[in-house]
LOTORVO-990872 format. One record per residue: residue number from 0; residue in one letter; z negated, x negated, y of N, C-alpha, C, CB in turn. Coordinates in steps of 0.1 Angstrom, whole numbers, plus 5000, padded with zeros to 4 digits. Last residue first. Glycine has a CB too. Example, Ala and Ser with C-alpha at 12.3 -4.5 7.8 and 13.67 -1.06 7.14 Angstrom:
<atoms>
atom k:1 r:S n.z:4929 n.x:4872 n.y:4978 ca.z:4929 ca.x:4863 ca.y:4989 c.z:4921 c.x:4871 c.y:5000 cb.z:4943 cb.x:4859 cb.y:4994
atom k:0 r:A n.z:4922 n.x:4868 n.y:4943 ca.z:4922 ca.x:4877 ca.y:4955 c.z:4922 c.x:4868 c.y:4967 cb.z:4910 cb.x:4887 cb.y:4955
</atoms>
This chain:
<atoms>
atom k:125 r:I n.z:5907 n.x:0392 n.y:3060 ca.z:5890 ca.x:0389 ca.y:3059 c.z:5889 c.x:0378 c.y:3067 cb.z:5882 cb.x:0385 cb.y:3044
atom k:124 r:A n.z:5922 n.x:0421 n.y:3062 ca.z:5921 ca.x:0416 ca.y:3066 c.z:5910 c.x:0404 c.y:3068 cb.z:5925 cb.x:0421 cb.y:3071
atom k:123 r:V n.z:5940 n.x:0442 n.y:3036 ca.z:5926 ca.x:0437 ca.y:3043 c.z:5923 c.x:0424 c.y:3050 cb.z:5916 cb.x:0436 cb.y:3033
atom k:122 r:I n.z:5954 n.x:0468 n.y:3029 ca.z:5954 ca.x:0456 ca.y:3029 c.z:5945 c.x:0450 c.y:3041 cb.z:5967 cb.x:0451 cb.y:3029
atom k:121 r:A n.z:5956 n.x:0493 n.y:3000 ca.z:5951 ca.x:0489 ca.y:3011 c.z:5956 c.x:0475 c.y:3014 cb.z:5936 cb.x:0490 cb.y:3011
atom k:120 r:E n.z:5963 n.x:0524 n.y:2987 ca.z:5959 ca.x:0514 ca.y:2983 c.z:5959 c.x:0507 c.y:3001 cb.z:5969 cb.x:0509 cb.y:2970
atom k:119 r:A n.z:5958 n.x:0555 n.y:2970 ca.z:5955 ca.x:0551 ca.y:2979 c.z:5955 c.x:0536 c.y:2978 cb.z:5946 cb.x:0558 cb.y:2983
atom k:118 r:E n.z:5962 n.x:0591 n.y:2957 ca.z:5962 ca.x:0577 ca.y:2953 c.z:5959 c.x:0570 c.y:2966 cb.z:5977 cb.x:0572 cb.y:2947
atom k:117 r:V n.z:5961 n.x:0620 n.y:2942 ca.z:5961 ca.x:0610 ca.y:2952 c.z:5954 c.x:0599 c.y:2950 cb.z:5958 cb.x:0615 cb.y:2963
atom k:116 r:D n.z:5964 n.x:0639 n.y:2920 ca.z:5972 ca.x:0643 ca.y:2932 c.z:5969 c.x:0637 c.y:2945 cb.z:5970 cb.x:0658 cb.y:2934
atom k:115 r:T n.z:5971 n.x:0628 n.y:2887 ca.z:5963 ca.x:0629 ca.y:2899 c.z:5969 c.x:0634 c.y:2912 cb.z:5956 cb.x:0617 cb.y:2901
atom k:114 r:G n.z:5986 n.x:0619 n.y:2867 ca.z:5989 ca.x:0632 ca.y:2868 c.z:5977 c.x:0639 c.y:2880 cb.z:5989 cb.x:0638 cb.y:2853
atom k:113 r:K n.z:5986 n.x:0596 n.y:2859 ca.z:5977 ca.x:0602 ca.y:2852 c.z:5979 c.x:0617 c.y:2855 cb.z:5963 cb.x:0597 cb.y:2856
atom k:112 r:P n.z:6002 n.x:0586 n.y:2891 ca.z:5998 ca.x:0580 ca.y:2875 c.z:5990 c.x:0594 c.y:2867 cb.z:5985 cb.x:0564 cb.y:2876
atom k:111 r:L n.z:6019 n.x:0613 n.y:2907 ca.z:6014 ca.x:0601 ca.y:2903 c.z:6005 c.x:0599 c.y:2891 cb.z:6007 cb.x:0597 cb.y:2914
atom k:110 r:S n.z:6048 n.x:0630 n.y:2922 ca.z:6039 ca.x:0627 ca.y:2912 c.z:6033 c.x:0617 c.y:2912 cb.z:6043 cb.x:0627 cb.y:2902
atom k:109 r:A n.z:6063 n.x:0633 n.y:2948 ca.z:6065 ca.x:0644 ca.y:2933 c.z:6053 c.x:0639 c.y:2924 cb.z:6084 cb.x:0641 cb.y:2922
atom k:108 r:V n.z:6043 n.x:0629 n.y:2980 ca.z:6050 ca.x:0623 ca.y:2963 c.z:6050 c.x:0636 c.y:2952 cb.z:6038 cb.x:0608 cb.y:2954
atom k:107 r:G n.z:6041 n.x:0622 n.y:3012 ca.z:6037 ca.x:0633 ca.y:3004 c.z:6048 c.x:0627 c.y:2990 cb.z:6041 cb.x:0651 cb.y:3013
atom k:106 r:L n.z:6019 n.x:0596 n.y:3029 ca.z:6030 ca.x:0601 ca.y:3019 c.z:6033 c.x:0616 c.y:3008 cb.z:6030 cb.x:0591 cb.y:3010
atom k:105 r:A n.z:6007 n.x:0586 n.y:3057 ca.z:6002 ca.x:0593 ca.y:3041 c.z:6018 c.x:0599 c.y:3040 cb.z:5985 cb.x:0608 cb.y:3042
atom k:104 r:A n.z:5996 n.x:0553 n.y:3067 ca.z:6006 ca.x:0562 ca.y:3063 c.z:5998 c.x:0572 c.y:3051 cb.z:6021 cb.x:0553 cb.y:3056
atom k:103 r:R n.z:5981 n.x:0534 n.y:3093 ca.z:5979 ca.x:0546 ca.y:3081 c.z:5993 c.x:0556 c.y:3079 cb.z:5964 cb.x:0557 cb.y:3087
atom k:102 r:A n.z:5954 n.x:0512 n.y:3109 ca.z:5971 ca.x:0519 ca.y:3104 c.z:5969 c.x:0523 c.y:3096 cb.z:5984 cb.x:0511 cb.y:3101
atom k:101 r:P n.z:5921 n.x:0518 n.y:3106 ca.z:5936 ca.x:0510 ca.y:3103 c.z:5944 c.x:0518 c.y:3105 cb.z:5939 cb.x:0504 cb.y:3089
atom k:100 r:Y n.z:5902 n.x:0532 n.y:3138 ca.z:5911 ca.x:0530 ca.y:3124 c.z:5917 c.x:0523 c.y:3120 cb.z:5917 cb.x:0535 cb.y:3121
atom k:99 r:P n.z:5875 n.x:0517 n.y:3154 ca.z:5887 ca.x:0520 ca.y:3153 c.z:5895 c.x:0522 c.y:3138 cb.z:5893 cb.x:0511 cb.y:3160
atom k:98 r:E n.z:5858 n.x:0546 n.y:3134 ca.z:5869 ca.x:0537 ca.y:3148 c.z:5866 c.x:0524 c.y:3152 cb.z:5869 cb.x:0543 cb.y:3164
atom k:97 r:D n.z:5849 n.x:0538 n.y:3101 ca.z:5849 ca.x:0542 ca.y:3116 c.z:5858 c.x:0535 c.y:3128 cb.z:5835 cb.x:0538 cb.y:3121
atom k:96 r:F n.z:5856 n.x:0551 n.y:3070 ca.z:5859 ca.x:0544 ca.y:3081 c.z:5853 c.x:0549 c.y:3095 cb.z:5874 cb.x:0544 cb.y:3081
atom k:95 r:F n.z:5843 n.x:0567 n.y:3052 ca.z:5840 ca.x:0556 ca.y:3047 c.z:5851 c.x:0547 c.y:3057 cb.z:5841 cb.x:0554 cb.y:3030
atom k:94 r:E n.z:5842 n.x:0591 n.y:3063 ca.z:5830 ca.x:0593 ca.y:3056 c.z:5829 c.x:0575 c.y:3054 cb.z:5833 cb.x:0605 cb.y:3041
atom k:93 r:A n.z:5872 n.x:0599 n.y:3068 ca.z:5858 ca.x:0598 ca.y:3079 c.z:5844 c.x:0590 c.y:3074 cb.z:5853 cb.x:0615 cb.y:3082
atom k:92 r:M n.z:5880 n.x:0603 n.y:3046 ca.z:5878 ca.x:0590 ca.y:3052 c.z:5871 c.x:0587 c.y:3063 cb.z:5888 cb.x:0587 cb.y:3055
atom k:91 r:V n.z:5875 n.x:0629 n.y:3046 ca.z:5867 ca.x:0620 ca.y:3035 c.z:5873 c.x:0609 c.y:3040 cb.z:5869 cb.x:0622 cb.y:3019
atom k:90 r:N n.z:5894 n.x:0642 n.y:3065 ca.z:5875 ca.x:0643 ca.y:3064 c.z:5869 c.x:0630 c.y:3057 cb.z:5868 cb.x:0658 cb.y:3053
atom k:89 r:N n.z:5920 n.x:0632 n.y:3055 ca.z:5915 ca.x:0626 ca.y:3065 c.z:5898 c.x:0628 c.y:3070 cb.z:5924 cb.x:0630 cb.y:3075
atom k:88 r:V n.z:5915 n.x:0648 n.y:3030 ca.z:5917 ca.x:0634 ca.y:3033 c.z:5911 c.x:0626 c.y:3042 cb.z:5929 cb.x:0633 cb.y:3035
atom k:87 r:T n.z:5917 n.x:0673 n.y:3042 ca.z:5909 ca.x:0670 ca.y:3033 c.z:5906 c.x:0655 c.y:3032 cb.z:5913 cb.x:0676 cb.y:3022
atom k:86 r:A n.z:5946 n.x:0670 n.y:3056 ca.z:5932 ca.x:0675 ca.y:3063 c.z:5921 c.x:0671 c.y:3057 cb.z:5931 cb.x:0689 cb.y:3062
atom k:85 r:F n.z:5960 n.x:0668 n.y:3037 ca.z:5959 ca.x:0663 ca.y:3044 c.z:5950 c.x:0665 c.y:3051 cb.z:5967 cb.x:0662 cb.y:3047
atom k:84 r:N n.z:5968 n.x:0686 n.y:3014 ca.z:5953 ca.x:0682 ca.y:3013 c.z:5950 c.x:0668 c.y:3026 cb.z:5950 cb.x:0676 cb.y:2994
atom k:83 r:E n.z:5994 n.x:0698 n.y:3018 ca.z:5979 ca.x:0707 ca.y:3022 c.z:5968 c.x:0701 c.y:3023 cb.z:5975 cb.x:0716 cb.y:3014
atom k:82 r:L n.z:6008 n.x:0682 n.y:3005 ca.z:6004 ca.x:0674 ca.y:3019 c.z:5994 c.x:0686 c.y:3025 cb.z:6020 cb.x:0670 cb.y:3030
atom k:81 r:D n.z:6008 n.x:0671 n.y:2975 ca.z:6004 ca.x:0679 ca.y:2981 c.z:5998 c.x:0678 c.y:2994 cb.z:5999 cb.x:0683 cb.y:2973
atom k:80 r:T n.z:6003 n.x:0645 n.y:2962 ca.z:6012 ca.x:0651 ca.y:2955 c.z:6013 c.x:0668 c.y:2967 cb.z:6007 cb.x:0652 cb.y:2936
atom k:79 r:L n.z:5998 n.x:0614 n.y:2987 ca.z:5996 ca.x:0626 ca.y:2980 c.z:6006 c.x:0636 c.y:2974 cb.z:5990 cb.x:0632 cb.y:2987
atom k:78 r:Y n.z:5991 n.x:0584 n.y:2992 ca.z:5997 ca.x:0591 ca.y:2986 c.z:5994 c.x:0603 c.y:2983 cb.z:6000 cb.x:0587 cb.y:2978
atom k:77 r:I n.z:5984 n.x:0562 n.y:3019 ca.z:5976 ca.x:0575 ca.y:3010 c.z:5988 c.x:0580 c.y:3006 cb.z:5965 cb.x:0588 cb.y:3019
atom k:76 r:T n.z:5976 n.x:0529 n.y:3029 ca.z:5986 ca.x:0539 ca.y:3024 c.z:5981 c.x:0548 c.y:3014 cb.z:5998 cb.x:0533 cb.y:3017
atom k:75 r:L n.z:5963 n.x:0510 n.y:3058 ca.z:5961 ca.x:0517 ca.y:3041 c.z:5972 c.x:0527 c.y:3042 cb.z:5945 cb.x:0526 cb.y:3038
atom k:74 r:K n.z:5956 n.x:0479 n.y:3073 ca.z:5969 ca.x:0491 ca.y:3067 c.z:5961 c.x:0496 c.y:3054 cb.z:5989 cb.x:0483 cb.y:3062
atom k:73 r:V n.z:5929 n.x:0464 n.y:3077 ca.z:5941 ca.x:0468 ca.y:3087 c.z:5952 c.x:0478 c.y:3086 cb.z:5947 cb.x:0457 cb.y:3089
atom k:72 r:V n.z:5897 n.x:0467 n.y:3068 ca.z:5913 ca.x:0473 ca.y:3062 c.z:5921 c.x:0477 c.y:3075 cb.z:5911 cb.x:0489 cb.y:3051
atom k:71 r:Q n.z:5873 n.x:0462 n.y:3073 ca.z:5883 ca.x:0450 ca.y:3077 c.z:5899 c.x:0457 c.y:3072 cb.z:5877 cb.x:0433 cb.y:3067
atom k:70 r:S n.z:5857 n.x:0481 n.y:3069 ca.z:5857 ca.x:0481 ca.y:3082 c.z:5869 c.x:0470 c.y:3080 cb.z:5842 cb.x:0478 cb.y:3090
atom k:69 r:L n.z:5855 n.x:0475 n.y:3038 ca.z:5869 ca.x:0487 ca.y:3045 c.z:5867 c.x:0485 c.y:3058 cb.z:5868 cb.x:0506 cb.y:3041
atom k:68 r:D n.z:5849 n.x:0444 n.y:3033 ca.z:5846 ca.x:0456 ca.y:3031 c.z:5856 c.x:0467 c.y:3041 cb.z:5829 cb.x:0457 cb.y:3034
atom k:67 r:A n.z:5850 n.x:0415 n.y:3012 ca.z:5853 ca.x:0422 ca.y:3025 c.z:5846 c.x:0434 c.y:3024 cb.z:5867 cb.x:0424 cb.y:3027
atom k:66 r:G n.z:5852 n.x:0395 n.y:2990 ca.z:5844 ca.x:0391 ca.y:2997 c.z:5846 c.x:0400 c.y:3010 cb.z:5846 cb.x:0377 cb.y:2998
atom k:65 r:G n.z:5863 n.x:0412 n.y:2968 ca.z:5872 ca.x:0398 ca.y:2976 c.z:5862 c.x:0397 c.y:2987 cb.z:5891 cb.x:0402 cb.y:2983
atom k:64 r:A n.z:5843 n.x:0433 n.y:2959 ca.z:5849 ca.x:0423 ca.y:2953 c.z:5855 c.x:0409 c.y:2956 cb.z:5855 cb.x:0428 cb.y:2950
atom k:63 r:S n.z:5851 n.x:0447 n.y:2981 ca.z:5835 ca.x:0438 ca.y:2982 c.z:5838 c.x:0430 c.y:2970 cb.z:5816 cb.x:0449 cb.y:2980
atom k:62 r:A n.z:5876 n.x:0457 n.y:2975 ca.z:5872 ca.x:0452 ca.y:2987 c.z:5860 c.x:0444 c.y:2984 cb.z:5870 cb.x:0463 cb.y:2996
atom k:61 r:V n.z:5870 n.x:0468 n.y:2952 ca.z:5876 ca.x:0458 ca.y:2952 c.z:5878 c.x:0450 c.y:2964 cb.z:5885 cb.x:0462 cb.y:2946
atom k:60 r:A n.z:5851 n.x:0492 n.y:2963 ca.z:5846 ca.x:0481 ca.y:2953 c.z:5859 c.x:0471 c.y:2951 cb.z:5841 cb.x:0488 cb.y:2937
atom k:59 r:Q n.z:5869 n.x:0506 n.y:2978 ca.z:5851 ca.x:0500 ca.y:2984 c.z:5850 c.x:0488 c.y:2974 cb.z:5833 cb.x:0514 cb.y:2982
atom k:58 r:L n.z:5887 n.x:0519 n.y:2960 ca.z:5885 ca.x:0506 ca.y:2975 c.z:5877 c.x:0499 c.y:2978 cb.z:5884 cb.x:0510 cb.y:2986
atom k:57 r:N n.z:5867 n.x:0534 n.y:2949 ca.z:5871 ca.x:0523 ca.y:2940 c.z:5880 c.x:0512 c.y:2952 cb.z:5881 cb.x:0530 cb.y:2924
atom k:56 r:R n.z:5861 n.x:0553 n.y:2970 ca.z:5847 ca.x:0542 ca.y:2965 c.z:5856 c.x:0535 c.y:2959 cb.z:5832 cb.x:0547 cb.y:2954
atom k:55 r:F n.z:5883 n.x:0562 n.y:2974 ca.z:5880 ca.x:0552 ca.y:2986 c.z:5867 c.x:0545 c.y:2981 cb.z:5878 cb.x:0561 cb.y:3003
atom k:54 r:V n.z:5886 n.x:0578 n.y:2950 ca.z:5898 ca.x:0566 ca.y:2955 c.z:5891 c.x:0559 c.y:2962 cb.z:5911 cb.x:0570 cb.y:2964
atom k:53 r:R n.z:5861 n.x:0595 n.y:2955 ca.z:5863 ca.x:0579 ca.y:2946 c.z:5871 c.x:0574 c.y:2946 cb.z:5863 cb.x:0577 cb.y:2936
atom k:52 r:R n.z:5873 n.x:0609 n.y:2973 ca.z:5861 ca.x:0605 ca.y:2976 c.z:5862 c.x:0592 c.y:2970 cb.z:5851 cb.x:0614 cb.y:2972
atom k:51 r:A n.z:5893 n.x:0624 n.y:2958 ca.z:5896 ca.x:0613 ca.y:2974 c.z:5884 c.x:0602 c.y:2978 cb.z:5897 cb.x:0623 cb.y:2990
atom k:50 r:R n.z:5879 n.x:0641 n.y:2941 ca.z:5887 ca.x:0628 ca.y:2937 c.z:5892 c.x:0619 c.y:2949 cb.z:5901 cb.x:0633 cb.y:2928
atom k:49 r:A n.z:5865 n.x:0657 n.y:2959 ca.z:5857 ca.x:0645 ca.y:2949 c.z:5867 c.x:0635 c.y:2946 cb.z:5851 cb.x:0650 cb.y:2934
atom k:48 r:E n.z:5881 n.x:0666 n.y:2972 ca.z:5874 ca.x:0664 ca.y:2979 c.z:5869 c.x:0653 c.y:2971 cb.z:5868 cb.x:0675 cb.y:2982
atom k:47 r:F n.z:5899 n.x:0684 n.y:2951 ca.z:5905 ca.x:0676 ca.y:2958 c.z:5895 c.x:0669 c.y:2965 cb.z:5914 cb.x:0681 cb.y:2964
atom k:46 r:D n.z:5872 n.x:0687 n.y:2929 ca.z:5875 ca.x:0695 ca.y:2936 c.z:5885 c.x:0681 c.y:2939 cb.z:5864 cb.x:0703 cb.y:2945
atom k:45 r:G n.z:5858 n.x:0677 n.y:2893 ca.z:5857 ca.x:0685 ca.y:2908 c.z:5869 c.x:0686 c.y:2913 cb.z:5849 cb.x:0680 cb.y:2919
atom k:44 r:D n.z:5856 n.x:0647 n.y:2878 ca.z:5856 ca.x:0662 ca.y:2877 c.z:5854 c.x:0664 c.y:2891 cb.z:5845 cb.x:0669 cb.y:2867
atom k:43 r:V n.z:5883 n.x:0617 n.y:2879 ca.z:5869 ca.x:0624 ca.y:2879 c.z:5865 c.x:0636 c.y:2881 cb.z:5863 cb.x:0619 cb.y:2887
atom k:42 r:I n.z:5899 n.x:0608 n.y:2850 ca.z:5898 ca.x:0612 ca.y:2865 c.z:5884 c.x:0618 c.y:2869 cb.z:5910 cb.x:0622 cb.y:2868
atom k:41 r:E n.z:5884 n.x:0578 n.y:2830 ca.z:5891 ca.x:0591 ca.y:2835 c.z:5890 c.x:0598 c.y:2848 cb.z:5888 cb.x:0600 cb.y:2827
atom k:40 r:M n.z:5870 n.x:0555 n.y:2829 ca.z:5886 ca.x:0558 ca.y:2828 c.z:5894 c.x:0568 c.y:2827 cb.z:5890 cb.x:0554 cb.y:2821
atom k:39 r:T n.z:5844 n.x:0555 n.y:2830 ca.z:5853 ca.x:0564 ca.y:2817 c.z:5864 c.x:0561 c.y:2814 cb.z:5855 cb.x:0579 cb.y:2819
atom k:38 r:S n.z:5837 n.x:0539 n.y:2846 ca.z:5830 ca.x:0538 ca.y:2835 c.z:5836 c.x:0547 c.y:2823 cb.z:5815 cb.x:0540 cb.y:2837
atom k:37 r:P n.z:5853 n.x:0543 n.y:2867 ca.z:5853 ca.x:0531 ca.y:2861 c.z:5846 c.x:0529 c.y:2847 cb.z:5847 cb.x:0523 cb.y:2870
atom k:36 r:D n.z:5869 n.x:0573 n.y:2876 ca.z:5857 ca.x:0569 ca.y:2872 c.z:5858 c.x:0554 c.y:2865 cb.z:5851 cb.x:0580 cb.y:2862
atom k:35 r:L n.z:5898 n.x:0575 n.y:2895 ca.z:5895 ca.x:0571 ca.y:2879 c.z:5880 c.x:0568 c.y:2882 cb.z:5905 cb.x:0556 cb.y:2871
atom k:34 r:P n.z:5920 n.x:0584 n.y:2912 ca.z:5904 ca.x:0586 ca.y:2915 c.z:5898 c.x:0588 c.y:2901 cb.z:5900 cb.x:0600 cb.y:2925
atom k:33 r:I n.z:5936 n.x:0553 n.y:2920 ca.z:5934 ca.x:0566 ca.y:2918 c.z:5920 c.x:0571 c.y:2916 cb.z:5942 cb.x:0570 cb.y:2907
atom k:32 r:Q n.z:5947 n.x:0527 n.y:2941 ca.z:5938 ca.x:0534 ca.y:2934 c.z:5934 c.x:0548 c.y:2932 cb.z:5929 cb.x:0529 cb.y:2936
atom k:31 r:G n.z:5971 n.x:0502 n.y:2946 ca.z:5970 ca.x:0516 ca.y:2942 c.z:5958 c.x:0518 c.y:2934 cb.z:5982 cb.x:0521 cb.y:2936
atom k:30 r:S n.z:5956 n.x:0469 n.y:2953 ca.z:5969 ca.x:0478 ca.y:2945 c.z:5964 c.x:0492 c.y:2949 cb.z:5971 cb.x:0476 cb.y:2926
atom k:29 r:I n.z:5952 n.x:0454 n.y:2982 ca.z:5946 ca.x:0461 ca.y:2970 c.z:5951 c.x:0469 c.y:2965 cb.z:5937 cb.x:0465 cb.y:2971
atom k:28 r:F n.z:5951 n.x:0421 n.y:2989 ca.z:5960 ca.x:0435 ca.y:2988 c.z:5953 c.x:0439 c.y:2977 cb.z:5977 cb.x:0435 cb.y:2986
atom k:27 r:L n.z:5939 n.x:0401 n.y:3019 ca.z:5934 ca.x:0412 ca.y:3007 c.z:5945 c.x:0421 c.y:3000 cb.z:5924 cb.x:0422 cb.y:3014
atom k:26 r:L n.z:5943 n.x:0373 n.y:3040 ca.z:5948 ca.x:0387 ca.y:3035 c.z:5941 c.x:0390 c.y:3020 cb.z:5966 cb.x:0388 cb.y:3034
atom k:25 r:N n.z:5942 n.x:0348 n.y:3046 ca.z:5931 ca.x:0355 ca.y:3048 c.z:5932 c.x:0372 c.y:3046 cb.z:5927 cb.x:0350 cb.y:3061
atom k:24 r:G n.z:5952 n.x:0332 n.y:3018 ca.z:5950 ca.x:0331 ca.y:3027 c.z:5940 c.x:0341 c.y:3033 cb.z:5959 cb.x:0329 cb.y:3030
atom k:23 r:T n.z:5956 n.x:0362 n.y:2991 ca.z:5960 ca.x:0351 ca.y:2997 c.z:5959 c.x:0350 c.y:3010 cb.z:5970 cb.x:0350 cb.y:2993
atom k:22 r:K n.z:5946 n.x:0380 n.y:2965 ca.z:5941 ca.x:0375 ca.y:2977 c.z:5945 c.x:0365 c.y:2982 cb.z:5930 cb.x:0372 cb.y:2976
atom k:21 r:V n.z:5947 n.x:0412 n.y:2951 ca.z:5953 ca.x:0396 ca.y:2952 c.z:5949 c.x:0390 c.y:2965 cb.z:5969 cb.x:0396 cb.y:2952
atom k:20 r:G n.z:5935 n.x:0437 n.y:2926 ca.z:5939 ca.x:0429 ca.y:2945 c.z:5942 c.x:0415 c.y:2938 cb.z:5921 cb.x:0428 cb.y:2961
atom k:19 r:Q n.z:5939 n.x:0448 n.y:2900 ca.z:5929 ca.x:0453 ca.y:2913 c.z:5934 c.x:0450 c.y:2927 cb.z:5914 cb.x:0444 cb.y:2914
atom k:18 r:S n.z:5970 n.x:0433 n.y:2892 ca.z:5959 ca.x:0435 ca.y:2895 c.z:5952 c.x:0444 c.y:2903 cb.z:5958 cb.x:0427 cb.y:2898
atom k:17 r:Y n.z:5995 n.x:0454 n.y:2867 ca.z:5989 ca.x:0446 ca.y:2882 c.z:5976 c.x:0442 c.y:2882 cb.z:5988 cb.x:0455 cb.y:2894
atom k:16 r:T n.z:6010 n.x:0465 n.y:2847 ca.z:6007 ca.x:0452 ca.y:2849 c.z:6006 c.x:0450 c.y:2862 cb.z:6015 cb.x:0444 cb.y:2844
atom k:15 r:G n.z:5981 n.x:0490 n.y:2841 ca.z:5995 ca.x:0490 ca.y:2841 c.z:5996 c.x:0476 c.y:2843 cb.z:6003 cb.x:0498 cb.y:2851
atom k:14 r:I n.z:5957 n.x:0501 n.y:2847 ca.z:5964 ca.x:0508 ca.y:2835 c.z:5979 c.x:0503 c.y:2835 cb.z:5963 cb.x:0523 cb.y:2836
atom k:13 r:A n.z:5931 n.x:0479 n.y:2859 ca.z:5945 ca.x:0483 ca.y:2857 c.z:5950 c.x:0489 c.y:2846 cb.z:5953 cb.x:0473 cb.y:2858
atom k:12 r:K n.z:5896 n.x:0499 n.y:2855 ca.z:5904 ca.x:0486 ca.y:2853 c.z:5925 c.x:0490 c.y:2852 cb.z:5896 cb.x:0477 cb.y:2835
atom k:11 r:P n.z:5882 n.x:0509 n.y:2884 ca.z:5885 ca.x:0513 ca.y:2874 c.z:5897 c.x:0499 c.y:2869 cb.z:5890 cb.x:0528 cb.y:2877
atom k:10 r:A n.z:5852 n.x:0494 n.y:2898 ca.z:5865 ca.x:0501 ca.y:2901 c.z:5873 c.x:0501 c.y:2889 cb.z:5873 cb.x:0495 cb.y:2914
atom k:9 r:D n.z:5834 n.x:0476 n.y:2893 ca.z:5828 ca.x:0492 ca.y:2896 c.z:5841 c.x:0498 c.y:2901 cb.z:5814 cb.x:0494 cb.y:2909
atom k:8 r:N n.z:5839 n.x:0455 n.y:2884 ca.z:5839 ca.x:0462 ca.y:2873 c.z:5834 c.x:0478 c.y:2876 cb.z:5830 cb.x:0455 cb.y:2864
atom k:7 r:S n.z:5868 n.x:0439 n.y:2902 ca.z:5857 ca.x:0443 ca.y:2902 c.z:5853 c.x:0451 c.y:2890 cb.z:5855 cb.x:0449 cb.y:2913
atom k:6 r:H n.z:5891 n.x:0411 n.y:2909 ca.z:5886 ca.x:0420 ca.y:2899 c.z:5872 c.x:0424 c.y:2902 cb.z:5885 cb.x:0413 cb.y:2886
atom k:5 r:V n.z:5914 n.x:0394 n.y:2925 ca.z:5903 ca.x:0400 ca.y:2929 c.z:5903 c.x:0413 c.y:2916 cb.z:5905 cb.x:0405 cb.y:2946
atom k:4 r:I n.z:5932 n.x:0363 n.y:2920 ca.z:5930 ca.x:0373 ca.y:2915 c.z:5915 c.x:0383 c.y:2920 cb.z:5932 cb.x:0370 cb.y:2902
atom k:3 r:E n.z:5946 n.x:0343 n.y:2946 ca.z:5933 ca.x:0346 ca.y:2939 c.z:5934 c.x:0362 c.y:2935 cb.z:5919 cb.x:0342 cb.y:2950
atom k:2 r:K n.z:5971 n.x:0320 n.y:2951 ca.z:5966 ca.x:0338 ca.y:2949 c.z:5954 c.x:0334 c.y:2944 cb.z:5975 cb.x:0351 cb.y:2938
atom k:1 r:S n.z:5989 n.x:0302 n.y:2976 ca.z:5982 ca.x:0304 ca.y:2966 c.z:5977 c.x:0318 c.y:2967 cb.z:5971 cb.x:0293 cb.y:2965
atom k:0 r:M n.z:6021 n.x:0285 n.y:2982 ca.z:6016 ca.x:0300 ca.y:2984 c.z:6003 c.x:0295 c.y:2972 cb.z:6030 cb.x:0316 cb.y:2979
</atoms>
C-alpha cells in the first residue's frame, strides 16, 4: 500500500500526531477538523454557526489539496458536544454540500480538542 500525505496551508496545522489528510489509492482520508483559523491557530470568533462553517472550510481546504472537493465526500462524521446544535450543523452543511449528500454520522461527545463544540472528519473518493 502506498500513501501520500496531504497538507494545505489553508487549513490548520496538525495539533497532534496526525496528518491533515492521507491519500491511498482513490481514497482521501481527512483528519478531524475543528474550527481553528489557520492563520491564527485559534478557535474562530462567533456563534456555533460560525464555528461549524469554519470546520467545513477546513475540510474543503484539505480536500482541495488532495485534488478533490467536498462533492466527492462519501462519508462524513460530525462530533458535537451538544446535540441541540444538530439542526444548525445541518443548515451549515447544506451550504457546502449538494444532494445527493454523503453518508454521515453525527455523534454526541463529552468534549473535543481545545474545548470546541464541533469537529468533522471525512472520507473522499477521488
